[in-house]
TIMAR-73986 format. One line per field, with one value per residue (C-alpha): x negated, y, z negated. Coordinates in nm, 3 decimals, always signed. Example, Ala and Ser with C-alpha at 12.3 -4.5 7.8 and 13.67 -1.06 7.14 Angstrom:
2
x (-1.230, -1.367)
y (-0.450, -0.106)
z (-0.780, -0.714)
END
This chain:
529
x (-8.015, -8.079, -8.237, -8.569, -8.525, -8.824, -8.801, -9.039, -9.098, -9.114, -9.308, -9.283, -9.619, -9.597, -9.299, -9.446, -9.326, -9.570, -9.424, -9.482, -9.644, -9.325, -9.192, -9.517, -9.513, -9.153, -9.223, -9.536, -9.321, -9.055, -9.327, -9.481, -9.136, -9.071, -9.400, -9.277, -8.948, -8.893, -8.804, -9.149, -9.332, -9.155, -9.203, -9.574, -9.641, -9.491, -9.663, -9.983, -9.961, -9.859, -10.153, -10.394, -10.242, -10.284, -10.646, -10.741, -10.572, -10.737, -11.088, -11.060, -10.934, -11.227, -11.481, -11.338, -11.340, -11.707, -11.795, -11.623, -11.783, -12.125, -12.067, -11.893, -12.171, -12.430, -12.249, -12.217, -12.573, -12.675, -12.458, -12.737, -13.014, -12.788, -12.709, -13.083, -13.150, -12.869, -13.035, -13.378, -13.223, -13.055, -13.378, -13.405, -13.142, -13.213, -13.402, -13.704, -13.814, -13.893, -14.246, -14.264, -14.078, -14.021, -13.804, -13.624, -13.552, -13.440, -13.203, -13.074, -13.003, -12.795, -12.554, -12.259, -12.230, -12.266, -11.968, -11.839, -12.105, -12.370, -12.694, -12.979, -13.337, -13.629, -13.997, -14.308, -14.589, -14.826, -14.618, -14.300, -13.956, -13.644, -13.306, -12.955, -12.886, -12.588, -12.563, -12.561, -12.419, -12.768, -13.077, -13.331, -13.627, -13.789, -14.126, -13.961, -13.757, -14.046, -14.278, -13.997, -13.925, -14.275, -14.339, -14.032, -14.031, -14.096, -14.224, -13.961, -13.657, -13.421, -13.462, -13.190, -13.292, -13.097, -13.238, -13.137, -13.175, -13.104, -12.906, -12.690, -12.697, -12.789, -12.837, -13.093, -13.135, -13.496, -13.560, -13.908, -13.933, -14.197, -14.194, -14.420, -14.675, -14.930, -14.820, -14.775, -14.458, -14.202, -13.912, -13.536, -13.383, -13.000, -12.848, -12.508, -12.414, -12.258, -12.275, -11.995, -11.774, -11.839, -11.733, -11.409, -11.341, -11.396, -11.161, -10.904, -10.945, -10.902, -10.566, -10.473, -10.545, -10.324, -10.038, -10.070, -10.069, -9.752, -9.604, -9.675, -9.520, -9.208, -9.188, -9.226, -8.940, -8.708, -8.815, -8.752, -8.403, -8.321, -8.437, -8.244, -7.923, -8.032, -8.131, -7.819, -7.664, -7.982, -7.971, -7.613, -7.690, -7.935, -7.714, -7.441, -7.668, -7.761, -7.389, -7.234, -7.191, -7.022, -6.733, -6.691, -6.737, -6.511, -6.779, -6.856, -7.110, -6.977, -7.057, -7.156, -7.026, -7.252, -7.372, -7.727, -7.906, -7.869, -7.495, -7.465, -7.653, -7.409, -7.124, -7.265, -7.322, -6.967, -6.858, -7.078, -6.916, -6.567, -6.665, -6.822, -6.527, -6.266, -6.468, -6.501, -6.131, -6.043, -6.262, -6.115, -5.770, -5.841, -5.965, -5.670, -5.409, -5.576, -5.590, -5.234, -5.077, -5.272, -5.197, -4.846, -4.918, -5.228, -4.993, -4.736, -5.006, -5.150, -4.793, -4.723, -5.053, -5.011, -4.649, -4.750, -4.673, -4.951, -4.762, -4.456, -4.511, -4.205, -4.327, -4.668, -4.520, -4.305, -4.577, -4.807, -4.571, -4.527, -4.883, -4.962, -4.692, -4.838, -5.190, -5.063, -4.895, -5.224, -5.420, -5.175, -5.197, -5.563, -5.575, -5.334, -5.545, -5.860, -5.682, -5.587, -5.931, -6.100, -5.856, -6.074, -6.384, -6.505, -6.505, -6.139, -6.019, -6.146, -5.960, -5.896, -5.658, -5.319, -5.040, -4.725, -4.482, -4.709, -4.779, -4.412, -4.348, -4.625, -4.511, -4.167, -4.283, -4.444, -4.191, -3.868, -3.969, -3.970, -3.594, -3.274, -3.175, -3.040, -3.384, -3.406, -3.646, -3.485, -3.712, -4.008, -4.141, -4.449, -4.797, -5.112, -5.225, -5.533, -5.537, -5.636, -5.409, -5.467, -5.386, -5.077, -4.962, -5.009, -4.798, -4.526, -4.504, -4.494, -4.213, -4.039, -4.076, -3.932, -3.643, -3.580, -3.563, -3.304, -3.061, -2.861, -2.821, -2.584, -2.774, -2.981, -3.347, -3.492, -3.841, -3.911, -4.152, -4.136, -4.374, -4.306, -4.442, -4.586, -4.506, -4.339, -4.602, -4.965, -5.246, -5.633, -5.831, -5.880, -5.532, -5.665, -5.669, -5.995, -6.018, -6.001, -5.641, -5.375, -5.150, -4.814, -4.472, -4.360, -4.602, -4.913, -5.088, -5.233, -5.606, -5.728, -5.375, -5.411, -5.184, -5.062, -4.815, -4.772, -4.659, -4.413, -4.333, -4.030, -3.865, -3.498, -3.233, -2.865, -2.925, -2.854, -3.044, -3.244, -3.122, -3.262, -3.432, -3.605, -3.717, -3.932, -4.139, -4.135, -4.459, -4.631, -4.816, -4.612, -4.285, -3.971, -3.643, -3.346, -3.142, -3.274, -3.093, -3.406, -3.704, -3.887, -4.225, -4.544, -4.479, -4.785, -4.636, -4.548, -4.853, -5.054, -4.848, -4.906, -5.278, -5.296, -5.098, -5.332, -5.636, -5.490, -5.454, -5.087, -4.796, -4.517, -4.172, -3.827, -3.458, -3.212, -2.857, -2.729, -2.518, -2.594, -2.955, -3.305, -3.545, -3.938, -4.126, -4.497, -4.613, -4.956, -5.114, -5.209, -5.579, -5.670, -6.036)
y (+9.696, +9.408, +9.075, +8.977, +8.689, +8.476, +8.315, +8.051, +7.851, +7.486, +7.303, +6.922, +6.755, +6.390, +6.414, +6.677, +7.033, +7.339, +7.626, +7.963, +8.255, +8.419, +8.096, +8.040, +8.397, +8.354, +8.029, +8.180, +8.472, +8.233, +8.036, +8.351, +8.469, +8.130, +8.164, +8.490, +8.369, +8.315, +7.964, +7.889, +8.074, +7.909, +7.562, +7.632, +7.749, +7.464, +7.207, +7.399, +7.364, +7.008, +6.923, +7.102, +6.912, +6.572, +6.667, +6.757, +6.438, +6.236, +6.381, +6.375, +5.996, +5.898, +6.088, +5.909, +5.577, +5.608, +5.729, +5.424, +5.199, +5.306, +5.261, +4.925, +4.793, +4.904, +4.734, +4.414, +4.414, +4.461, +4.146, +3.945, +4.053, +4.011, +3.666, +3.602, +3.756, +3.530, +3.227, +3.320, +3.361, +3.034, +2.848, +2.529, +2.235, +2.052, +2.353, +2.559, +2.837, +2.827, +2.759, +2.907, +3.137, +2.860, +2.657, +2.973, +3.080, +2.734, +2.732, +3.086, +2.995, +2.682, +2.903, +3.126, +3.185, +3.565, +3.760, +3.823, +4.104, +3.988, +3.811, +3.707, +3.613, +3.551, +3.560, +3.492, +3.744, +3.574, +3.264, +3.110, +3.281, +3.107, +3.138, +2.977, +2.665, +2.795, +3.092, +3.441, +3.761, +3.909, +3.740, +3.830, +3.618, +3.875, +4.039, +4.378, +4.322, +4.157, +4.429, +4.692, +4.507, +4.480, +4.845, +4.970, +4.760, +4.903, +4.679, +4.609, +4.759, +4.732, +4.980, +5.056, +5.113, +5.148, +5.038, +4.944, +4.559, +4.401, +4.720, +4.705, +4.939, +4.728, +4.819, +4.638, +4.595, +4.498, +4.360, +4.290, +3.955, +3.817, +3.543, +3.727, +3.446, +3.604, +3.405, +3.559, +3.777, +3.784, +3.974, +3.917, +4.090, +4.125, +4.285, +4.410, +4.504, +4.846, +4.992, +4.741, +4.835, +5.224, +5.149, +4.985, +5.282, +5.524, +5.312, +5.334, +5.711, +5.691, +5.486, +5.753, +6.018, +5.841, +5.805, +6.153, +6.260, +6.062, +6.210, +6.559, +6.479, +6.328, +6.636, +6.867, +6.686, +6.676, +7.038, +7.151, +6.995, +7.124, +7.476, +7.493, +7.432, +7.636, +7.957, +7.934, +8.224, +8.427, +8.367, +8.466, +8.754, +8.883, +8.827, +9.005, +9.298, +9.329, +9.317, +9.534, +9.903, +10.197, +10.160, +9.795, +9.669, +9.355, +9.103, +8.875, +8.610, +8.254, +8.143, +7.777, +7.581, +7.583, +7.837, +7.890, +8.222, +8.222, +8.144, +8.423, +8.667, +8.603, +8.657, +8.982, +9.098, +9.030, +9.213, +9.514, +9.509, +9.512, +9.809, +9.989, +9.911, +10.033, +10.341, +10.431, +10.340, +10.578, +10.840, +10.801, +10.790, +11.130, +11.277, +11.153, +11.265, +11.595, +11.661, +11.544, +11.725, +12.048, +12.101, +12.212, +12.492, +12.583, +12.626, +12.817, +13.059, +13.114, +13.183, +13.438, +13.611, +13.642, +13.781, +14.011, +14.383, +14.571, +14.896, +14.762, +14.756, +14.535, +14.278, +14.276, +14.217, +13.930, +13.770, +13.796, +13.614, +13.340, +13.303, +13.279, +13.017, +12.810, +12.854, +12.730, +12.429, +12.352, +12.374, +12.150, +11.899, +11.905, +11.846, +11.546, +11.392, +11.424, +11.255, +10.975, +10.952, +10.936, +10.681, +10.391, +10.524, +10.364, +10.718, +10.780, +10.675, +10.778, +10.546, +10.605, +10.499, +10.675, +10.695, +10.609, +10.841, +11.145, +11.080, +11.074, +11.387, +11.568, +11.462, +11.571, +11.913, +11.950, +11.818, +11.974, +12.312, +12.181, +12.253, +12.306, +11.945, +11.732, +11.592, +11.320, +11.070, +10.735, +10.507, +10.564, +10.217, +10.333, +10.187, +10.243, +10.156, +10.212, +10.429, +10.751, +11.012, +11.277, +11.050, +10.890, +11.249, +11.324, +11.012, +11.109, +11.476, +11.350, +11.114, +11.383, +11.623, +11.356, +11.320, +11.690, +11.673, +11.407, +11.566, +11.865, +12.057, +11.836, +11.523, +11.340, +11.273, +11.028, +10.928, +10.624, +10.349, +9.977, +9.683, +9.384, +9.022, +8.822, +9.029, +9.342, +9.589, +9.671, +9.858, +9.897, +9.565, +9.624, +9.754, +10.116, +10.429, +10.563, +10.785, +10.472, +10.525, +10.278, +10.373, +10.505, +10.356, +9.991, +9.921, +9.887, +9.551, +9.399, +9.353, +9.060, +9.010, +8.928, +9.122, +8.961, +9.243, +9.478, +9.848, +10.016, +10.380, +10.485, +10.801, +10.755, +10.991, +10.996, +11.167, +11.087, +10.755, +10.585, +10.353, +9.994, +10.069, +10.374, +10.185, +9.958, +10.260, +10.538, +10.433, +10.484, +10.803, +11.087, +10.872, +11.052, +10.932, +10.988, +11.163, +11.455, +11.733, +11.957, +12.095, +11.826, +11.745, +11.640, +11.264, +11.200, +11.211, +10.831, +10.714, +10.910, +10.737, +10.417, +10.470, +10.572, +10.253, +10.033, +10.200, +10.087, +9.727, +9.794, +9.827, +10.076, +9.970, +10.123, +10.028, +10.245, +10.290, +10.564, +10.814, +10.649, +10.718, +10.582, +10.427, +10.431, +10.195, +10.220, +9.866, +9.851, +9.526, +9.494, +9.560, +9.801, +9.910)
z (-7.746, -7.485, -7.575, -7.395, -7.159, -7.057, -6.706, -6.609, -6.284, -6.307, -6.023, -5.989, -5.946, -6.018, -6.250, -6.485, -6.513, -6.540, -6.750, -6.611, -6.800, -6.890, -7.045, -7.222, -7.365, -7.470, -7.659, -7.823, -7.937, -8.084, -8.246, -8.412, -8.514, -8.680, -8.883, -9.019, -9.146, -9.539, -9.476, -9.315, -9.588, -9.874, -9.731, -9.628, -9.991, -10.147, -9.906, -9.980, -10.357, -10.313, -10.084, -10.330, -10.609, -10.433, -10.327, -10.682, -10.820, -10.566, -10.605, -10.987, -10.981, -10.752, -10.974, -11.291, -11.120, -11.008, -11.347, -11.510, -11.249, -11.356, -11.711, -11.656, -11.433, -11.692, -11.967, -11.777, -11.682, -12.051, -12.137, -11.969, -12.190, -12.483, -12.392, -12.368, -12.703, -12.846, -12.707, -12.850, -13.189, -13.190, -13.074, -12.895, -12.958, -13.265, -13.425, -13.390, -13.161, -12.788, -12.728, -12.381, -12.143, -11.899, -12.143, -12.247, -11.890, -11.811, -12.081, -12.005, -11.643, -11.740, -11.929, -11.821, -11.451, -11.368, -11.225, -10.875, -10.812, -11.053, -10.985, -11.232, -11.200, -11.448, -11.384, -11.580, -11.527, -11.290, -11.279, -11.154, -11.075, -11.206, -11.032, -11.098, -10.912, -10.719, -10.467, -10.587, -10.425, -10.411, -10.306, -10.571, -10.475, -10.249, -10.288, -10.281, -10.572, -10.774, -10.688, -10.794, -11.119, -11.223, -11.135, -11.312, -11.633, -11.979, -12.270, -12.528, -12.366, -12.071, -11.776, -11.514, -11.153, -10.833, -10.510, -10.157, -10.090, -9.753, -9.672, -9.983, -10.279, -10.601, -10.965, -11.152, -11.533, -11.601, -11.928, -12.067, -12.243, -12.474, -12.737, -12.976, -13.005, -12.788, -12.487, -12.137, -12.114, -11.840, -11.708, -11.689, -11.389, -11.369, -11.052, -10.959, -10.615, -10.725, -10.380, -10.247, -10.547, -10.482, -10.115, -10.246, -10.453, -10.169, -9.945, -10.214, -10.205, -9.827, -9.881, -10.128, -9.871, -9.615, -9.846, -9.965, -9.597, -9.538, -9.864, -9.725, -9.390, -9.577, -9.812, -9.530, -9.313, -9.638, -9.714, -9.362, -9.372, -9.714, -9.658, -9.336, -9.522, -9.827, -9.600, -9.394, -9.597, -9.543, -9.181, -9.162, -9.390, -9.139, -8.843, -9.035, -9.102, -8.735, -8.627, -8.886, -8.798, -8.932, -8.694, -8.777, -9.136, -9.090, -9.066, -9.366, -9.454, -9.472, -9.831, -9.865, -10.163, -10.472, -10.747, -10.650, -10.614, -10.233, -10.248, -10.499, -10.277, -9.991, -10.231, -10.373, -10.007, -9.911, -10.220, -10.132, -9.786, -9.953, -10.150, -9.846, -9.621, -9.898, -9.935, -9.570, -9.525, -9.779, -9.634, -9.277, -9.429, -9.625, -9.300, -9.086, -9.363, -9.400, -9.025, -8.989, -9.268, -9.250, -8.888, -8.955, -9.220, -8.999, -8.700, -8.900, -9.036, -8.692, -8.531, -8.792, -8.775, -8.391, -8.436, -8.717, -8.650, -8.831, -8.824, -8.999, -9.368, -9.424, -9.176, -9.317, -9.667, -9.552, -9.363, -9.654, -9.884, -9.615, -9.566, -9.949, -9.969, -9.688, -9.840, -10.175, -10.002, -9.832, -10.159, -10.336, -10.046, -10.038, -10.417, -10.388, -10.102, -10.299, -10.613, -10.397, -10.246, -10.596, -10.745, -10.643, -10.798, -11.122, -11.293, -11.202, -11.539, -11.904, -12.125, -12.496, -12.760, -12.733, -12.987, -12.794, -12.972, -12.962, -12.602, -12.518, -12.713, -12.546, -12.197, -12.277, -12.366, -12.045, -11.808, -11.962, -11.825, -11.467, -11.425, -11.600, -11.670, -11.947, -12.071, -12.334, -12.479, -12.452, -12.660, -12.878, -12.978, -13.179, -13.172, -12.979, -12.634, -12.431, -12.120, -11.961, -12.135, -11.854, -11.565, -11.727, -11.802, -11.426, -11.344, -11.583, -11.444, -11.094, -11.158, -11.351, -11.039, -10.812, -11.063, -11.058, -10.672, -10.688, -10.948, -11.033, -11.331, -11.519, -11.460, -11.723, -11.686, -11.945, -12.066, -12.268, -12.327, -12.463, -12.535, -12.330, -12.291, -12.585, -12.892, -12.915, -13.023, -12.989, -13.165, -13.166, -13.191, -13.565, -13.655, -13.694, -13.507, -13.358, -13.671, -13.896, -14.021, -13.982, -13.688, -13.762, -13.638, -13.637, -13.336, -13.533, -13.527, -13.846, -13.875, -13.620, -13.482, -13.101, -12.860, -12.534, -12.504, -12.199, -12.212, -11.994, -11.941, -11.737, -11.607, -11.526, -11.386, -11.301, -10.961, -10.588, -10.606, -10.332, -10.066, -10.046, -9.722, -9.852, -10.160, -9.946, -9.817, -10.062, -10.205, -9.872, -9.806, -9.666, -9.691, -9.815, -9.911, -9.687, -9.966, -10.175, -10.373, -10.407, -10.214, -9.993, -10.134, -9.966, -9.979, -10.181, -10.523, -10.563, -10.385, -10.653, -10.934, -10.766, -10.752, -11.107, -11.217, -11.019, -11.162, -11.507, -11.351, -11.360, -11.128, -11.040, -10.957, -10.893, -10.947, -10.784, -10.648, -10.428, -10.621, -10.956, -11.015, -11.018, -11.267, -11.204, -11.438, -11.483, -11.616, -11.793, -11.922, -12.270, -12.372, -12.081, -12.088)
END
């Protein structure tokens, strides 16, 4: 599948390059492809939630600030009427109540100076207006304010009113004042430039918005860099899936250091490829082996069928025997190849607790009928071990069959077992058999006793032995030793035994000398599951 290549024409006009339609289309295609990546979607989602959170936080903070400003301004304006009430209660210096509003307002305005945004004014109905001596933030001596104050005031209480004065938003606290002696009443007007403070709060929100935007840009840049490194395994995983084919499964994803989920995904993907490659390799090997090994018997069968003289009963009978023998050999070969192909599957073994001595006795009963040899059990250590009885019996039978091919009638073939490693015995984890009774023999563990012991089963013979050169290759498929005293086998017996050992997490080894004999040892680790 070819890659699309966009070609653009650049024309110089005053030092600027104009992109052609194909180049623009290619850029747009790459841009849209970038928007569909997991990296962009994750980063966009995180930034969207972050922006939403900052927006909600900013608006909420602004609303709370404005509400608090309204409450604070109202409370500060009420302080003026409260201070006036305090002056009235204390009376004139030297004692006695105030006799006129003029004297009361004069004493009031000589008191505390209003705050930064506060202004104050007092007026007598139909009379003079009183202002502090210094400058105030708001000019209250205007006809507009006086008319508003007289129109909005209520007798006996303070009234709040917002108005625009000289283009500025002002909050008024209008308090009706009377001495209670029948004299003419007046008004106390306290003002606060709440609009200016609201503007400052809104400006603070604008500053918060700018800082939030800078934070989003910084978070986007950091997130873009971090996700670029974080999603490297995913990009490599995608590239690997594009490049891997049935014919070539050798590609792997480079796993970055770390224990995060993405790195673990890459590790699991590589393990999956390992399993697939092993399975396909086994499949190909099975096909290659079958096609290679079955070619000879098929050729023999075809040749004899062509030479068969149908009118000769003797020739027909001899050909029938030969053909049946070749078919049996083919069936045996196919069974062995299938066994090797299945050795890597998880269900190849069905482990259970096995009594060592009873296993050796049962195996000896099966193998001693293979040929007329001097059969013997060399060692019975007792105890219990965990393994697949059927597969291990297959292994022992195969080793015994190999020993038969390498020996003569007077030779000895021995079967034995022993515990190795830490400790010299083994048993079930709780010291009992699967049926709950104490295992027989000296090999039983006590309850709770840990076992680091390994287990070995061997088949030894006093036959022709194997040369050092052959010992290095006899475990390969279809390899045969150079010296044999019996019928030549298929060359799959020892590979099958090796596969059974490796399925138990064990090994298979051989020690041998020519004309002295051989010993094949199946080593199994302790605590096989």
